N, CA, C and O of each residue as an XYZ file, in Angstrom:
320
protein
N       0.811     -1.211      0.000
C       0.000      0.000      0.000
C       0.845      1.263      0.000
O       0.314      2.355     -0.197
N       2.152      1.138      0.216
C       3.023      2.300      0.203
C       3.083      3.042      1.520
O       3.785      4.047      1.628
N       2.363      2.571      2.524
C       2.369      3.229      3.824
C       3.533      2.723      4.657
O       3.879      1.542      4.624
N       4.122      3.632      5.397
C       5.257      3.296      6.245
C       4.740      2.844      7.609
O       4.387      3.662      8.458
N       4.703      1.534      7.800
C       4.251      0.948      9.058
C       5.225     -0.156      9.446
O       6.028     -0.605      8.628
N       5.147     -0.588     10.697
C       5.991     -1.692     11.149
C       5.666     -2.959     10.361
O       6.571     -3.694      9.967
N       4.390     -3.214     10.133
C       4.012     -4.397      9.352
C       4.563     -4.333      7.933
O       5.015     -5.345      7.397
N       4.529     -3.156      7.321
C       5.072     -3.006      5.973
C       6.581     -3.243      5.973
O       7.116     -3.842      5.040
N       7.271     -2.773      7.021
C       8.712     -3.000      7.119
C       9.023     -4.482      7.295
O       9.967     -4.994      6.693
N       8.237     -5.169      8.114
C       8.420     -6.615      8.296
C       8.305     -7.324      6.952
O       9.115     -8.187      6.616
N       7.304     -6.950      6.209
C       7.083     -7.560      4.903
C       8.216     -7.215      3.941
O       8.726     -8.088      3.239
N       8.602     -5.968      3.911
C       9.652     -5.514      2.987
C      10.992     -6.190      3.268
O      11.698     -6.582      2.339
N      11.340     -6.326      4.538
C      12.612     -6.932      4.917
C      12.511     -8.437      5.137
O      13.502     -9.105      5.433
N      11.284     -8.960      4.985
C      11.042    -10.386      5.165
C      11.543    -10.859      6.536
O      12.276    -11.842      6.650
N      11.120    -10.123      7.569
C      11.525    -10.420      8.943
C      10.297    -10.515      9.832
O       9.279     -9.869      9.581
N      10.403    -11.319     10.864
C       9.383    -11.334     11.907
C       9.531    -10.053     12.724
O      10.592     -9.429     12.725
N       8.471     -9.669     13.413
C       8.535     -8.449     14.240
C       9.703     -8.473     15.216
O      10.400     -7.471     15.373
N       9.923     -9.609     15.874
C      10.996     -9.696     16.865
C      12.356     -9.477     16.218
O      13.220     -8.824     16.803
N      12.556    -10.013     15.023
C      13.815     -9.801     14.304
C      13.976     -8.337     13.918
O      15.059     -7.765     14.046
N      12.887     -7.737     13.443
C      12.924     -6.338     13.036
C      13.242     -5.437     14.220
O      14.035     -4.504     14.100
N      12.615     -5.720     15.380
C      12.897     -4.931     16.576
C      14.371     -5.028     16.962
O      14.994     -4.017     17.285
N      14.924     -6.220     16.930
C      16.339     -6.386     17.244
C      17.229     -5.633     16.273
O      18.193     -4.986     16.683
N      16.916     -5.713     15.003
C      17.687     -5.009     13.975
C      17.661     -3.500     14.204
O      18.698     -2.839     14.156
N      16.468     -2.963     14.452
C      16.349     -1.519     14.646
C      17.020     -1.056     15.933
O      17.669     -0.010     15.953
N      16.871     -1.821     16.999
C      17.531     -1.453     18.262
C      19.045     -1.424     18.083
O      19.711     -0.512     18.574
N      19.587     -2.410     17.388
C      21.028     -2.493     17.165
C      21.529     -1.373     16.263
O      22.557     -0.758     16.546
N      20.805     -1.106     15.177
C      21.287     -0.172     14.162
C      20.844      1.277     14.352
O      21.531      2.197     13.908
N      19.712      1.485     15.002
C      19.189      2.846     15.146
C      19.001      3.274     16.593
O      18.770      4.452     16.867
N      19.099      2.316     17.531
C      18.926      2.652     18.932
C      17.487      2.914     19.334
O      17.224      3.408     20.431
N      16.558      2.586     18.453
C      15.146      2.758     18.774
C      14.338      1.651     18.102
O      14.812      0.994     17.175
N      13.124      1.457     18.580
C      12.302      0.411     17.986
C      11.725      0.891     16.652
O      11.744      2.089     16.369
N      11.217     -0.023     15.835
C      10.727      0.367     14.507
C       9.619      1.422     14.545
O       9.608      2.325     13.709
N       8.701      1.325     15.486
C       7.611      2.302     15.554
C       8.152      3.699     15.844
O       7.693      4.677     15.255
N       9.129      3.795     16.752
C       9.731      5.099     17.051
C      10.527      5.620     15.863
O      10.553      6.825     15.611
N      11.179      4.717     15.131
C      11.934      5.133     13.946
C      10.995      5.653     12.866
O      11.292      6.656     12.217
N       9.871      4.984     12.670
C       8.873      5.448     11.705
C       8.382      6.839     12.109
O       8.252      7.728     11.267
N       8.110      7.020     13.409
C       7.666      8.329     13.902
C       8.743      9.383     13.654
O       8.427     10.505     13.255
N      10.008      9.037     13.886
C      11.103      9.976     13.652
C      11.180     10.383     12.190
O      11.377     11.558     11.880
N      11.028      9.425     11.299
C      11.064      9.714      9.862
C       9.911     10.640      9.480
O      10.092     11.585      8.713
N       8.730     10.361     10.018
C       7.575     11.211      9.724
C       7.793     12.635     10.230
O       7.455     13.598      9.542
N       8.355     12.770     11.427
C       8.604     14.106     11.984
C       9.680     14.850     11.198
O       9.569     16.060     11.001
N      10.713     14.151     10.748
C      11.744     14.780      9.921
C      11.136     15.311      8.631
O      11.458     16.419      8.200
N      10.262     14.531      8.016
C       9.592     14.955      6.787
C       8.687     16.147      7.069
O       8.632     17.083      6.272
N       7.976     16.121      8.196
C       7.102     17.243      8.560
C       7.907     18.526      8.719
O       7.486     19.582      8.248
N       9.059     18.447      9.376
C       9.914     19.625      9.546
C      10.352     20.175      8.201
O      10.326     21.385      7.973
N      10.748     19.288      7.325
C      11.172     19.699      5.987
C      10.031     20.397      5.251
O      10.230     21.451      4.646
N       8.854     19.818      5.303
C       7.699     20.417      4.629
C       7.302     21.745      5.257
O       6.909     22.671      4.547
N       7.397     21.852      6.583
C       7.076     23.108      7.255
C       8.030     24.227      6.841
O       7.623     25.378      6.680
N       9.294     23.877      6.674
C      10.301     24.887      6.332
C      10.331     25.238      4.848
O      10.631     26.376      4.488
N      10.026     24.279      3.995
C      10.257     24.454      2.564
C       9.003     24.553      1.701
O       9.114     24.625      0.477
N       7.829     24.559      2.296
C       6.610     24.620      1.502
C       5.616     25.578      2.138
O       5.832     26.091      3.235
N       4.555     25.798      1.442
C       3.479     26.616      2.006
C       2.263     25.759      2.337
O       1.154     26.280      2.465
N       2.462     24.442      2.477
C       1.365     23.559      2.851
C       0.869     23.906      4.247
O       1.633     24.355      5.102
N      -0.410     23.691      4.458
C      -0.977     23.892      5.788
C      -0.560     22.720      6.683
O      -0.120     21.677      6.199
N      -0.705     22.912      7.978
C      -0.391     21.841      8.926
C      -1.255     20.616      8.630
O      -0.775     19.483      8.685
N      -2.518     20.845      8.320
C      -3.412     19.730      8.003
C      -2.903     18.960      6.788
O      -2.890     17.729      6.797
N      -2.485     19.674      5.742
C      -1.942     19.007      4.551
C      -0.681     18.226      4.886
O      -0.492     17.108      4.407
N       0.177     18.810      5.704
C       1.434     18.151      6.066
C       1.172     16.890      6.876
O       1.792     15.855      6.633
N       0.261     16.971      7.832
C      -0.020     15.772      8.630
C      -0.537     14.648      7.746
O      -0.181     13.487      7.948
N      -1.367     14.978      6.776
C      -1.873     13.956      5.850
C      -0.747     13.403      4.984
O      -0.696     12.199      4.731
N       0.156     14.268      4.529
C       1.260     13.830      3.668
C       2.227     12.885      4.386
O       2.831     12.015      3.758
N       2.371     13.058      5.701
C       3.306     12.197      6.434
C       2.615     10.990      7.063
O       3.253     10.196      7.753
N       1.321     10.855      6.827
C       0.618      9.672      7.298
C       0.073      9.747      8.705
O      -0.198      8.720      9.327
N      -0.089     10.952      9.211
C      -0.705     11.139     10.524
C      -1.964     11.953     10.291
O      -1.893     13.125      9.922
N      -3.103     11.342     10.504
C      -4.375     11.992     10.182
C      -4.991     12.742     11.352
O      -5.971     13.463     11.169
N      -4.447     12.589     12.533
C      -4.994     13.242     13.709
C      -4.108     14.431     14.076
O      -2.975     14.256     14.524
N      -4.636     15.647     13.880
C      -3.857     16.850     14.141
C      -3.388     16.942     15.591
O      -2.249     17.332     15.848
N      -4.256     16.586     16.542
C      -3.874     16.668     17.957
C      -2.713     15.739     18.277
O      -1.810     16.105     19.029
N      -2.735     14.534     17.707
C      -1.624     13.592     17.911
C      -0.343     14.156     17.300
O       0.717     14.101     17.923
N      -0.434     14.695     16.090
C       0.742     15.291     15.458
C       1.300     16.419     16.322
O       2.507     16.495     16.552
N       0.429     17.279     16.791
C       0.867     18.405     17.618
C       1.595     17.932     18.868
O       2.626     18.489     19.246
N       1.051     16.897     19.508
C       1.668     16.371     20.724
C       3.038     15.771     20.448
O       4.002     16.093     21.142
N       3.140     14.893     19.435
C       4.434     14.252     19.188
C       5.441     15.248     18.640
O       6.638     15.110     18.894
N       4.993     16.238     17.902
C       5.897     17.270     17.394
C       6.485     18.058     18.555
O       7.696     18.269     18.614
N       5.645     18.490     19.466
C       6.126     19.241     20.639
C       7.030     18.377     21.517
O       8.046     18.854     22.024
N       6.663     17.109     21.697
C       7.449     16.210     22.530
C       8.836     15.906     21.952
O       9.731     15.476     22.680
N       9.012     16.124     20.663
C      10.256     15.782     20.000
C      11.067     16.976     19.538
O      12.003     16.814     18.754
N      10.731     18.173     20.004
C      11.518     19.348     19.658
C      12.823     19.331     20.446
O      12.825     19.104     21.656
N      13.911     19.569     19.762
C      15.222     19.510     20.403
C      15.940     20.843     20.409
O      17.152     20.888     20.620
N      15.219     21.929     20.182
C      15.877     23.230     20.168
C      15.113     24.225     20.978
O      15.522     25.381     21.080
């Protein structure tokens, strides 16, 4: 379906969830769900800085359909 999910990653890498979790912890220091969230937030930051899309459009483009959830995780992950 083209969506970035843990299940899609398992399928793409032909790994069981437990194998995928071990791989991500070893290589990225975080679990697959947190890594997916990080990728989505990085894309959101890029779109916020480089486009004139609305927040609603950006949340839809990165695969987060709930604005309140996006707002919470965005604020929780600000590092500056």
